[in-house]
N, C-alpha and C positions, 0 to 999 in steps of 0.2 A: 246210526244211533244219534239221537238228538242231544242227549245230555250225558255224555260219558263221564265228565268230571265229577258230577255229584255222586254217581255210583262208585267211581274209582275211589273217592275218599271214604265212602262207607266200607268198601272192601278192605282198604288199608286199616281202618279203625276197628273193624270186626275182629281183627287178629289180637286185640289186646283188651284190657279191662277198663273200669270206670271209676272216677272219683268225682265228687260233687264240687269240690273247690280245689284250686292249686295248693300244693303242699310244700312249696319251696321253703327251705330252712337253711341252716348253716352247712356249708360243704364239709364233707368228710372224706378221708382217703382210706378208711378201714371199715368194711371191706372195699376193695377196689371194684370198679365197674367190670373189669376183666374177670375177676373172681366171681362176682355176682352173676354175670351173663353165662359163664361156663356152667355153674351149678344150676342155673335156671333152665338152660337148654337141655341139660341132662335129665332134669326132673320132668320137663315138658315131654320129652321123648318117651318117658315111662307112662305117660297118661294114655289111657285107652280112649277117652273122650273128654271134651271140654265143651261147656255150654256158656254162651255169652249173649248179652243184650247191648244194644247201642242206640244212640241218638245222634244224628248229624243235623246241624243247623246252618242255614244260610238265609240272610235277609229276613229273619223272623219266622221262617218256615222250617219245619222239622221233618226228618225222615227217621222212622223208628224201625228196629229190626231185632231179630233173634236168630241165633245159629247154634246148631249142634254139629260138632266136628270130631272126627277121629283121623288118624294118619292116612286112611285110605278112602274115607267117605265123609260127606258133609251135606247138611240140609239147612237152607237159609230162607227166611221170610222177611220181606220188607214192606213198608207202607209209606207212601209219600203223596200228600194231597188225596186225589181220588185214584191213585195208582196202587196196585198191590202186585207183588212179584214173589215167586218161590223159585229157588235154584237148588238143584240136586246134583251132586258129583259123586260118582261111584267108580273108583279106579280111573280109567281114562274115558269115561262117558259122562256127558253133561246134558241135563234136561232143564228147561224153564217152563213155568206155568204162571201166566199173568192174566189179569183181567183185561178188558178191552182197552182201557186207558193206558195200562202198562205196556201192552203190545205196541200201541201207537207211539208212546214216548220212547221206549227202548229200542224197538226194532223197525220203526217207520212203517208199520202195517197200515194198510188202507182201512177205511171204516168197515168195509165189507169183510176183509180178512180178520180184523180185530173181533168183529161180532161172531164170525164163524169159529175162530180158534181160541177165544177167551176161555180161561179155566180148563185148558187142555194141556197135558204134558207134551212138550215139543223137544225132540232131541236135536241139539245143535252141534256143529263140528268143533271139537275141543281144540283142534290144531289151528283154527282160524284166529289170527291175531286180533280180530275185531272183538273177540270175547275174552281177551287175556285178563281184563280186570275182574271179570266174574271168576275165572279159573284161579287167578292168583289169590283171591280171597278165600277160596275153598280148599284147595289141595294142601295136603299135609306139610310138605316141605316149606312152602312159603307161609303157611299158617304159623308154624313154629318160628320161622325167621322173623316174622312180624313182631314178635315180642322183644326183639333185641335192637335197641337204638344203635345207630352207627355214628361215625365221626368221632369228635372229641367228647366222649360221654362223661358227664359229671354225676357224682353221687351226692345227694342231699339227705339230711336227716340224722338220726331217727326222729320221727314225728308221729303223733297220735292222730289217727283219722278214723272216724266212725267206730271208736272203741278198739282199734287195732294199732299196733306199733309198726310203722312202715318206713321204708327207704324209697327215695325217688331217683330214677335214672333219667337224665335229660340229654338228649342228643337229636339225631335226625332219623327220619323214617328210612328203613332199609330198601335197597333196590329190588330185593327179592319179592317185595309186595307189589311191584309194578308201578309204584309212584314214590320213588325215593328222594331223599334230600330235604324234606320238610320238617319243621319243628315237632318234636315228639317227646313226651314225658311219660314214663312208665312207673307206676307205683307197685312195689313188691313187698312181700313180707320181710320183716327185719332180720329173720333168722333163716339159715340154710334150710331148704334149697331155694329160697327166694322166689317162690311162685308168684306170678303177677296177680294183683288184686285190683289194679286200676290203671288208666292212662288218659291222656289228652293228646289229640292230634290236630294241628292247625295247618291247613293247606290253602294256598291261593292259586287258582287255575283260571286262566282266561279272564283275569281281573275280578274273579269271584272268590270270596273268602269263605271257607268252610271250617267249622269246628266240630269235632266228633268226640264224644265221651261215651264210654262203654264199660260194662262191668262183667267180670267173670262170675257166673252164678253157680258154677259147679265143676269140679274135677272128678274123674272116675279112673282109678288105676286098675280096676278089676275087669270091666267089660266095656267094649266099644258101644257107641250108640247104634241101635239097630235101624239101618236105613236100607230099604229094599227098592229095587227098580220099580218104576211105575207099572202097574198091571196092564196099562194100555198107553201108548204114546205114538205120535206121528213124527216123521222126519221133517225138519224145517222146510217150509215151502212158501214162506211169505215173500212177496216180491221185494220188500224193502230190506230183507235180511240178507246180508252178504254171505255167500257160501264158501 
């Protein structure tokens, strides 16, 4: 994989929401971060599906994406420059579907392989550590954990943002996302159960700084998003893809 850091940041960021400008206000101790996070996690676990959108920026270039997720399945689409990628996780099975540029950038596919397998669903081994960033951003357990800042979490607010009264939790990205310990701010509703409405994640990897903002565009407590396995798919067989 040529650029794991850029996608790792995106998969961390996809776990949380979006706000257009930072919301830092005066610190408050009521409710505490512990109380907010406990209520938030309980409410998130009650969700059948969550829809999110995100933008990750580096050196003036942007990667955009959208994801539909439930506790046991997820579908994600991203676009970066001339690369497009789709990831699907159902239970313990993972598929990717990229254009030619995406296959070359993400999986070191040769030009011939990229042209042959572009826009084709490819099943990749979920247990391979090479794909842990993709899996971490999709599977239910790490998806929910990604909403919870770690470390010494501070609560700021209340503050008005886009017509809503919100609180802000400031801490570090959790290890469960696969890229822990980086600055993270999560904006939540000001009243219980404190469901996330926004976040900002800043990560520096290999000397490159990434900022990701993302928004939660929908919660559904009644029905999970319907994600069916691809009607046709091939097992990974690109020479550059580690098995």
